[in-house]
N, C-alpha and C positions, 0 to 999 in steps of 0.2 A: 352303894352297890347292893343289888338284890342277891344275897349270898345263897338263898335257897335254890337259885337257878344256876349256880356255878358248881360243877363237880369235876373232880379229877378222875382219870380213868380207873385208878385202883379202887375207888369207892363207887364207881358208877353202877355196877351190877347190883350192889347192895341197896342202892337208893333209887333204882330206876322207876319203881312203881310210884314213888313219891314225887319225882321231879319231872316226869314226862307226861303230866296230866293234861297239858294243853293240846297234844296231838293224839290222834287215833293211832292204834298199832299199825306198823308198816304192813302193806299188803304182801302176800307171799311173793318172794323174789324181789322185794324192794317196792318203791312206788311213792305216791304222795297222797296227801289229804286233798279234799275237793277245793279248798280255798287256802289262801296264805294266812292261816291262823297261827302258825308258829314258825320259828326259824332256829336253827342250831348253828353255833359257831365253834370251831375247833382252833385253839391257839397252837402256836409253835412251842418249842421247848422253853421259850423265854417267859412263859406264864402270862396270866391275865393282867397283872399290875406291873407291866414292863416299862411304863412311862413312855411307851412307843406305840406301834401300830396295833398290837393286841388290845391295849387299853382303849385307844381311840375308836377302834372298830366296835368294841363292846359298848362304848358310850353311844355310838350311832345306833346300835340295835336297841339299847334302852330307850333312846329317843323315839325309835320306831314303835316301841311298846306304847309310849305315851301318846304319840300322834296317830298311829294307825291301828292300834288295838291288837297287835300280835303278841305272842308269848315267846320270849327269847330265853335261850339257855346257852351257857358257854361250857364246853368240855375242855378242861385245862390239861394240856400235855406237859408232863414233868420230865420226860426223857424221850429220846428218839424212838424207843420201842412203843410209846403211847400213840404215835402219830396215826398210823394206818388203822389200828383198832378204834381210835376215837372218831375218825372219819366214817368208818363203817357203822359205828353206833349212831352217829348223827343221821346217817341215811336211814337206818333201821327205825328211827323215831317216827318216821312217816311224815315229817315236815317237808313241805315243798321246796324249801330253800335251805341250803347248807353253805355256810361261809367258812372258808379256811384262810389262815393267815400266814404268809411267808413262804419262801422258796422250799423250806423243808417239807412242806405239805404238797408240793406239786405232783409227785409221783402217786401218792395216795388219792389225791383229787382226780387225777386223770383216770386211774383205775376204777374208782367208784362211779365217776361220771359215765364211763363207757358201759359199766354194768347196770346203771340205773338211768337210762336216757330220759325218763319222765321227771327226774328231779333236777331242779335248777341249782347250779353251784356258782359261787363267786369266790375268787381267790385274790387276796390282797397282796400287792407288792410282788407279783409274779405273773407270768403268762403261761397259760395252759391252753393248747389248741384243741378245743372240742366244741361241738354244737351247743351243748348245754352248760358251758362254763364261761362266765364273764370275768375277764381279768380286770382288776382294779389297780391301776398303776398311776404313777405321778411323775411328771417331768420336773423333778426336784432340782435339776441343774439350773433351771430358770431362777428359782428363788435363792439357791445357794450362790449363784453368780452375784446377786445383790448382797448376800452375806459376806462374800469374799471382798467385794468392793468396800463394804462397811468395815470389815476387819482391817484392811489396809489403811483405811482412812482414820481409824482411831488408834492404830498401833503407835506406841512411843518408841519402840525399839527397832522398828523396821523389819520385824520377824514375826510371822504368824505360822500356824501349823494345823494339820488335819491328820486324822488316822481313822481306820475302819476296824470293824470286827472281823471281816473276811473280805477277800477280793472277789466280790460278787456284784453284778450290775446294779442292783438297787442301792448298794453302798457306794460304789465308785462313781455313780451318777452325781451324787452330792459332791464328791471330791473334785470331779471334773469342773463343775460349775464354780466351786469355791476358788480353785487356782486360776480359772479364767477371769473371775471377778477381780482378784488381786492384780492380775496382769493388766486388766483394763484400767484400774486405778493408776498403776505405774505409767501406762501410756498417756493418760490424761494429765497427770501431775508431774511427769518427768522424775518420778521417784524410783527406788529400787527395793521395794518391800519384798522380802523373800518368803515363799510359802514352803515350809518343810512338810514332809510326810507323804507327798504324792507327786509322781512324775506322770503327767497326762500323756505325753508322747509314748512312753514305755508302758503305760497302764500298769504301773507297779508302785508300791510304796509301803507304808508302815501299817501293820495289822496286828491285832492282839491274838487272832486265831479263834476267838469265841465272842459271845455276846452277853456273857453272864459274870465272868470273873472280874469284879470291880478293881481288884488290886492290880491286874494287868494294865488296866486303863490308867491307873495312878502312876505306875512305874513309867509307862510310855510318855505320859504327859510331863512328868518330872524331867525326863530326858530332853523334851522339847524346851521346857522352861530353862534348863541349864544352857541351852543353845540360844537363849534370848527371846523365845516366843512369848508374846504377851496376850495373844488371842488364839484359842484352840477350838477347832471344830471336831468333836468326836462323833463318828457315825458308827456306833457300836452298841446300841441299846443300853442295857443296864451298865455295861462296862464304862460308858461315858461318865457315870457318877464318879469314877476314880479320877477323871480329868477335873471334874468340878471340885473334888476334895483337894487335889493338888493346887488348884487355883486359889482356893480359900486359904490354904496354908502359906502360899507364896505371897499373897496380898496385893500384887499388882498385875495379875493375870485374869482375864475373863474367858468365858466359854460361850460357844454358840451351840445350843441344843438342836436336836432334829426330831422330826415327826410331830411332836406335840409341843406346846409352850412350856419349856422347862421351868419357867418362873412359877407356873401353877402346879406342875406335876412332880418336880423334884422336892426333896425335903427343904423346909424353909431356910435351913442354914446355908443353902447354896444360892439363894436369891440374890445376894449382893454381887455375885460374879457372873450372872446370866446376862450377857449383852443382848442377845436376841435368840430366836429359834427359827429354823427352817421348817415350816409347817406343811403337813399333808392334811387336807380336810377329809380324812377318811370317814369321819362321823356323818357328814352330809351325804357322802356317796352311799353309805349303808342305808340311809333312809330312802334314797331314790331307788335303790335296787329292790328293797322290800316293797315299795309302792308299785314298781314295775311288775313284780310277781303277782301282786294282788290284782292289778289291772290287766293281767295277761299280755303285757307288752315287753316282757323280759326277752333279751337277746344276748348273744355271745359277743356282741360288739364291745370292745374294750372301753372302759371308762378311763380316760386319760386326764388327770388333774393338771391344770396349767395356771399361770398367772391370770390369763384371760377369763377362765371360768371359775376362778376362786379356789381351784383344787390345791394350789400351792401358794405360799406367801411367806413373808417374814413377820415375826411377831413384834409387838412393841418393844421398846428398849427399857421399859420399866425403870428400875433404880439407877441405871447407867445412862439415862437419856442425856445427862449433862456432858457426856463424852462425845456426843454426836452433834456437831455444829449444825445450825440451820442450813448452811451452805452444803454440807455433806448430805443432809436429809434431802435437799432439793436435787442433788445429783442422783441420788438413789431413786427418787421418784421419777426423774427423767429417764433413767435406765428401765424402770418398770414399764413405763408407758411405751418406750421404744420396743421392748420385747413383746408387749401385747399387740402393738401395731405391726409386728413382723419386720420392723426396720433393723432390729438387732436379733440375730439368731444365735442362741447358745447351743453349741454342738457338743455331742458326746456319743461315743460308740455304744453307750449303754442306754441311750434315749429310747423311750417307748414309742 
């Protein structure tokens, strides 16, 4: 990671002259540079190394640096009070593209986009309706359907579970797909695997209430393990590490990570319990958006990641591949192809 291009809001004013060298000063009243020479990204309060969409978005912008020659900088929000000022500072840098990450930044993104119509914005995992804002969203229900089918197929206890950080569409979309995948496995195999933590019909379930307190995730996961769950899908950012810790301590429970491949992004001690991950290819989306700004083809049409375009997927099974029989792998691949072909539609009220 290029730390000289990562600043927190509290330190930003003190180091502005050192870190904003790639872009000309913003024109009076906002505005952009003549070409897409730089891009600013604002994280949500989860921080840059959240092992989730902040981290993957930043990796995408670093890839754009290498491939497209832009200068990228991340402004790290450490609390809710940092959000709006960080977006404003990103705009004031004069960069033609500002990337914001997560629902927490929707209000500030909308406000700054309306005040600065010549600046292009992209917001990850949220929808903002404005002519100069491109939502970057993912139909994660498609991939989490495969993960739910997988979880049911490897469960020895007949009980799996999921929980979220908050009852928000980007979170519950994963949970909808997961429980539907479990239900499909039961339908195909005549089994009765139970999915704890989420009621799709009522759109309510188990939530920790934040995305940062790892201990809350551990306590909730331990409760599920006590009820027999041996596969858990946490959709809660860093809080999910608590579920991984509980799985390690229990010894016969595995976790399914989200957003990025947890096998690669989580501490190495958790690798033995990572069954797979439901992936969002945020990294490639960032490269494509930077290129569009450079080519003057940027539009507000949402980028929607699907199985078909490679925007969502499930990760390899890594150390736990032995749990996944060739037959089960074949069934999952058949479901993937059916979803891509439109023969199987995974539905959710939170679908983009």
